[in-house]
N, C-alpha and C positions, 0 to 999 in steps of 0.2 A: 496557248503555245507550249509544246512539249520541249523540255530542256534536259540536258544531262547534268548530273552533279559529279564532276571529275574529281571533287575532293574526297569522295566516299567509295568504298567497296565493301559490300556485304557477302561474307562466305561462311559456309558451314564445313566442319571437317568431319568427314564420315569415313568409317572403316569397320572391319571385322573386330570382334573383341580381342584385345591385347596386341594389336598391331601398332600401337604407339601414338594414338590421337592426342591423349591429354599430355604425354611428355612433349609432344610437338608444340602444342600450345604454350606449354611452360617455357620453352626455348624461345618461341616468338615473342612472349612477353618480356622475357629477359633482355633479348637483343634489340628490342625496340626502345629500351631505356625506361620502361614502365616502373622498374624497381631502382631504388638507390643502389649505389655500388656496394655499400656495406649493410644493405638490408638483408636480414635472414628470412629465406623463403623456403616453405616446405616444399618437398617433391610433390609433383601431381597437384599443384595448388588449386586447380579447378575442381578436383574431386573433394568437395568441401563438407559433405556430411559423413558422420561416423562410419555408417554401413559402407560407403564408397571406399573409405580409407582401409577398412578391415579387409574387404574382399578384393580390393585392387581393380574394381570395375567402375565404369560410369553408369550412373542410374537415371539421373535428370540432365536434361540438355541445359547448358549454362551459356550466358552471354558475356563477352568481354570485348575490349576494343583497344587497338594499339595505334600509334602514330608512325607512319614511314614517310619521312619527308613532309610533304604538304598534304599526304593522302591519310585519311582515317580509314583503318580497316576494322570493321566489326566482325568478330569471329564468334561462331556458335560451336561449342564443343558438344558433340552428340554421344549417346550411348553405343556401344557395339553389339550388345546382346539382342537376340531375335525377340525375346520377351518384351524389350522396351522399344520395339520398332515404331510404335506410336508416337514416341518422343521425336524420332527422326522425321517421320512423315510430315508432322504439322510444322516443325521449324523451317522445313525447306521452302515454305511459303514466304519467309522473311528474307531469303537471300537471293543473289543474282548468279551465284556460281558455287562450286564445291571443290575442296581438295580431297581427293580419294587416297587415302593412305593404305599401302599394301606392303606386307612384310617381304623383305627381299629373299627370304628363305621358303616361307610357307605358301606365298603367292595368293591369288584370290581364293577366298573361303566363302562358305554358304552366305554369311551376312554381308560380304562384299557385294555378292550378287544382288541381295534384296536392296541395299541402299543404293546401288548403282541403278537399279531398275527404277526406283522412285525418282531419282535424279533425272534420268532420261525421259521418264513420262512427263516431267515438267519442263523438259527442253532446257535444262540448266547446262551451261558449260562446265567442263570437268578439267582439273589439273591432277595428274596422277603423280603422287609422291610415293616412290619405292624407298621405304624406310627400313632401318636396321642394316644399311649396306655395309656396316662394320662387322657383321656376324661372319665368322670364319667360313661358314658353310653357305653364304649369300650366293645367289644364282640370278643376278639381275636381268641378264639377256632372256633367260627362259621365262622369267616372270613377266617381262614386257609382252612376250607373245602370248602368255596365258590371259593377261589383261585384255589385250586386243581381241582374243578369241571370245572372251566374255562380252566385250562391246558388241561384236557381230552377232553373237547368240541373242543378245537382248534387243537387237534391231537398231542399233545406232546409225545415224546418217553419216555421210562423209565428213561434214564439219565436226561432228562430235568424235569421230575416229581420229581426226587430225589434232588430237589434244597434246599439250606439252607433257613431257616426262621429266621429273626432278628426282634426283638420287640424294637421299639424305641419311644422317645418323642423328635422330632426335636426342639421343642420350649424350652424344658428344657436341651437339649444337652446331652441325656442319651440314652444308648441302652443296650440290654441284649439278651441272647438266651433263657431267661425264661420269659414267659408272666406274671408271678406273681410279680416279683421284678426287678427293673431296677439297673444297675451298675451306678457309678458316672459320667461316661463319655462314649464316643463312641468307645472305644478301640476295643470292640467286632466287630463292623462294619468294621473297618480297617483291622483287622485280617481276617474276612470273605472274604474281597475283595481280599486281597493278596493270600489267600489259594485257592479260587474257581474261580477267574477270571484268565483264562490262560494268560501266558505272550505272547507277539506277537513273531511269528515266521517267519523266512525268511532267505534269502541269502544276506549277506553283500558284497560279492565279485562280485554279478552280477551287470549288468547296472541298474541304479536306475529308480524308478517309484514312483510318487506321484499322487494319486487320489484326485481331488479337490472336497470337499463336501460343502464348504462355501465360499462365496466371501464378503470381506470387502472393504471399500472404504476410502481412506484418501486424503484430499486436497493436501497434500504434496508429497505422493509418488504414487498416483494413486491407481490402483487395487491391492488388497491383496488376495492371494489365500491360504486358509487354507485346509489342508488335512494330510493324514498319509502317511509317507515314507513306501511304501509297500515292497521295496527290495532295496539293494545297499545303497550307501552313496551319499549325495548332498553337495557341497560346494559353498561358495559365488564365484561369477564370472563364475560359470560354464555355458557353452553354452548348452542349452536344447532346445527340440522341444515341442510344445503343439499339442496334437492330440486327437480326439474324436472317440470313438467306432462306433458312428453312422455316422460320415463322415471322415473315415480314410485317405481320399486323401487330405484333408485340413489340411495342417501342417503349423505351424508358429514357426520360430526360435526366442527364447528369451534368454536374459541373466540374470541369477539370481543376483540381485544387494544386497538383504539382506535376511538373514534367521532368523526367530525368534522362540524360543521355549516359552512355556507358564510356568510361575511361579507365582502362586497366581493369582491375577488380572492383572498382568503386562506381556507384551511380552519382552523377554530378547533376544538380538542379540547374535547369535552364529556363528562360522565359518563354522561348518559343522554339519549335522544332519544324523544319522544313521537310518537303518530299525527299524520300530516300533514306532518312535517319532511322535507326532503330531506337525506340524510345520506351520508357516505362512511365505509365500514368497512373495517378492515384485520384481518389474521389468518384471511383466508378463502381460503387457497391452494386453487387448483383450482376456483375459482367461474367461471361463464360468464354471458353476458348471457341474460336470460330465466329464470334461476334464481331461486328464492325462499328467503330465509333465515327459518327458522320456529323456533318453540319446540320443544325436543326432544320434549315430550309430545304436541304437536299438529302433526305435519308435513303441513300443508295447502298444496300449491303453487297459486300463482295462474296465470291465463291470461296469455299473452304475445301480443303483436301478431304476426301472421303477416307476415314480412318478404317483400316482392317478390322473385321469382327473379331471378338473373343473366341477362343476354341476350348477353354477348360474352365469349369466352375467348381465351387466348394461351398459348403454351408458354414457360415459363422454363427455360433449360437452361445447364449449366455452360459457361463459355467455352472453346472448343477452337480459338481462332484462333492463328496464329503469335506473336501478341503476348500470349497468355494469361498471367495471373499477374504481369505487370509492374507494374500500377498499383493492383490491388486488395488489400485486406486479408484479405477472406473469399472464397475462390475454390473451395472444394470442394462436392461434391454434398451432403454432410452439413450444412455450414454453410447452404447455400441452403435445404435442406429445413427445418431448424430455424426459420429466419427466416421462411419463408412460413407455416408452421403456427403460429408465435407471432402472426402478424398476424390469425389467426382469433379470437384471444382479444378483440380490440377492435373488429373490423370484421365486423358480422353480415351484410353483403351479400356478402361474399367467399366464394368456394369453392375449395379446393385439393384436387387429386386426384393421386394417384400415376399414372404411365404405365408402358408396358411397359419403358421404359428407366429405369434407376436415377438417370440424370443429367438427367432431364427432368421437368417437373411442369406439369399443366394448371391454369391459374388462370382462374377465371371471376368476372366482376364486372358492374356495372351500365352500364358504357360505357367508352369510350376514355380519358375524363379520369380515371375512377375507377382504372383500371389504370395510367395513366401516373403518377398521383401516388405510387402504391405503388413503381413502378420508380424514380422521382426520389428518394424518401425512402430507399430501400435503397442506392441509389447514393451518396448523401451519407454513409451510415453505413459505407461502405468495401466494399460488396459489388460483385463483378464477375461479370457473367453475360451471356447473350444471350436475346433474346426474338424470337418469331415475329410474323408478321403477325396482327392481330386477325381473329377469325372469329366469325359469329353462331352462337348455339345453337339448332338446329331442334328442333321437337316434333312428336310424332305426336298428333293429335287426331282422334278418330273414324276412325282408319286412314289419315287424310290428312297428308302432310308439311306442316307450318305453320311460319312463321318470324315473329320479332318485328318488329312495325311501330313506326314512329316518327311522331309528329305533329310537323311542322316548322312553325314560324312565322318568317317572314322579313320584316323591314322593310328596304326597299331603294329608292333613288332611281328614278324611272320610267325613266331612260336605261339602267339596267343590267337592267331586268325581263326583256327578251328572252333575254339570256345565261343567267340564272338558270333561267327556265322551260325552256329548251332543255336545259341540263345535267341538271336533275333529272328531265326527261322521259326522257332516256336511262338514267337510273338507277331506272326503274320508278316514278317519283314521280307521283302524281295530285293536281292541284290541286283542293282542295275549297272554298276561298273566296278572295276577293280584295276588299279594301276599301281605300278612300282613308284613309291615316293623315295625321297632321299634319306640317307643315313640308316638304311636297313628297315625302314618302315613301309608298310603297304597301305595304300588308301583304298578304303571300301566305301562304296555308295549304296545306300539302300532307300527304298521306298517303304514306309511303315506307318501303320495307323497310329495316330498320336496316343492313343490309349495303350498301345504296345510299349511306349517308352515310359510310361508312369511306373515307377519303382525300379527301372532298369539301371540307372546311372551308378547307384552304389554297387550293384552286381558287376557291372562293367569295370569298375575300379578295382574290384576283388579279382576278377577274371584275367585282367591285364597287369596285375600287380602294380597298379598306378602308373603304368607306362603308355596307356592309350590316351588319345585325345578324341573327344566326341563333340560334334557340333550338329545342330539340328535346325531346320528352317520350315516354317508352314508351306505346304505344298498343295493347296486347294482341297477340295472335297471329292471323294470318290465313294462308290457303292459300299455298303457295309460288308466287311471282310469276314464275318463269322465270329464265333466265340474264341476268346484267348483264354488258355489255361490260367486258373488263379495262381497265386504265390504258392511256391513249394516248400514253405516253412509254416509253423505254427507260433502261437504265443504262449509264454509262461504267465499264468494269471494268478495274482495273489489271492489267497484263500480267505484271509480275514483282515481287519484293520489293526494296525499296531506299528511297532518299530522293528525293522528287519534286524535279525541277529545273526552273528557269525555262524552259529550252529544251524539255523535254518537256511541260511544261503548256501552253507557247504553241501547240504543235501540237495538243495535245488539246483546247484551248478552241474550235477551229473546229468541233468536232463537238457541242458543246452547253455547258451550264453547268457550272462546276467547284465542288465542295464543299471542296476543299483548296487551300493556297498552297504556294509553293516552301519547301522545308526540311521538309515533312511526311513522316513515315515511312509507307510503305504495303507491303502484302503483295499477292501475286497473288490475284486473286478478290475484293479489296476494291473497293467501289463508290466512285469518286472524282468522278463527275458525273452529270448528267442529259442523255440524248439526247432531243431534241424528237420523233424519230420512234420508233415503238413496237417498237424492236428493241435489243438489247444490242450494244455495240461494245467490243472490247478495245483499250485505248490504253496506250502505253508512256510513262508520266509520268516515269519515272526516266533517259530517254534523254540522253545527254551529246552535246554538239556535237563532231564530229570536228575535231580541231586538224591544219591543214596549215601548211607554212611559205610558202604563197603567200596574199598579202593581196588582197582584192578590194574595190572601192569599196563602202561602205555595209554591209559585213559586221559592222562593229563597232557598229552602231546598237543602242541598248537595246531589248530586247524588252519590249513593254507587255503586262501581263496584266490581264484584268478582275478585279475583286475577287471572291473565292470566295463562294458562297452558304452562310452558316453556318446550319446546321439545328438547330432546337430538337428536344427529344425527341419531342413531338407531330407535328411535321413529318416526322421520320424514320419514325414509326410509320405515317403516311399515306403516305409514299413507297414503302415497300417492297412487293414483289410476293410471291407464294407461295414462290418459290425463294430468297428473301433473308431475312436476319435482322439485328437491330440489336445490335450488340456494345456493351454498356453497362459502363463503368468509371468509377470516381470522377473521373477526369480527362478522359475523352473518350467521344463517341459515334461509333461507326463503323458504317456500312452495309456489309454484305459478302454474298456468295452463300453459300448453305448448303453447296454443294459448291465447294471452292476451286479444285481441279484442273480445267483448261480441257477436257481430253479426256474426263474423266469426266462433266462437266456436259453436254457435247455428246452423249455416249451416253445419258444419263438422259432427254434430251428426245426421243430417237427412239421 
């Protein structure tokens, strides 16, 4: 017999990047009494890893739970970047509704459309939270119309269109049903969740099922599976089987050693969990995302959401530069292979393939940011390796070569529009819409091949003097658009191995921008700067000034060097050409030629 568990609500908070999801979760935690009054709590407490804090973005979806009266609200904070869309897709299987957060000034953006589409596909009810209502330029009424237009565009039914709207300022911790004035707290939002998000339904007497949507790992207990109890009850020490819908024949018996429910930021051990609860279970070695934990006598796997395919790939190889092994802790192909395959346990959007070489692996992901976060994480863990230029993954559809397309939305001041349109035109971008945005900005919408965006973001920041905002979203596959002109600049390549001198760098800087300063160790074939012209130039940055016993006037004047351009990982990946790789170590990022020897390089180009 099916029953409703009125004491529980399971929700996900979804939105475009920077619209305030994590700040909103902060306030819900604070106002529900999760923290003591005198407890010191960091801002964006849910962004728990270092990379999330540094970049101000959510990368991994995370679970928390709060109490409101007699109701327990399980909340999942999700990423807003399109590159981490896989995180959003899979956690939506755990919830019964979502809070869609939309900026009161920016309105719905590209990722808002993506997450809302996934929500409507699963037929989940939506609460729209118009956030940042305290912004001086907020335009709530217009944003409501834009949100409803988006619902209609995505084919929402009447029930979904009749969703409640809440106006909030997550920063101030206030919310209201009236866009003109705010209440003192977020009581309204709590009430709206309890009233409009349905309680989980299921049969407590039937054999249990848990669909695993997230995998965590602990050094002490091994793998931890996180998912929702779809039906029945599960107890500690129960004998269960793991089964997957894709491979129903492969079953594995496991014994549940611990069950945890979420309370605030902690996991609390419980003896049993009933239908509707979101739980973490241990003792489930060998479990994967999408698996179902079932009763031994009734192994019935549940359907899992189909995760969108990767669109971009890179090669990760063992570092073979002259400086290999100096700075990294893990440098062998076996260590690199183990680490990459381990990542598959927790990242459903990633694909790792062996190549013809045992020292190189093909890694495919959802975008440059997706892969660069993996590189940065591995680098911080002590891995040393090298990566190639990102490439898009082509597909054959009806016998035609097709490529991934991106829908790009750009907000830019009018004075920079010309440069943006010209550059994207050269990269096979087609403008599909142009509207006047607020505050002197114009919104441009383009359809562009994914490969046309590789290497463009840093150019975009230069062309708009840092004033432009660029958002992109995967937009399906279309027939191949033809060749795109290669980069318009070349590299300054070190001529020999040694230490860069001020004298050598002074002569080299006349040829372009430098990436290194005096005293930096270099090797032959390492890229030390950028040539504004589209050709590579060999420079001798280790050159020393010849000493003579004749003094001439002015010869002792100090040489002035321009400050070197320090490149971030993303900038390095955007800079490199097909014949270059980025050497990644825990301490340094170096750009180098794939073939270090000058003569062999010359022959290979013939």
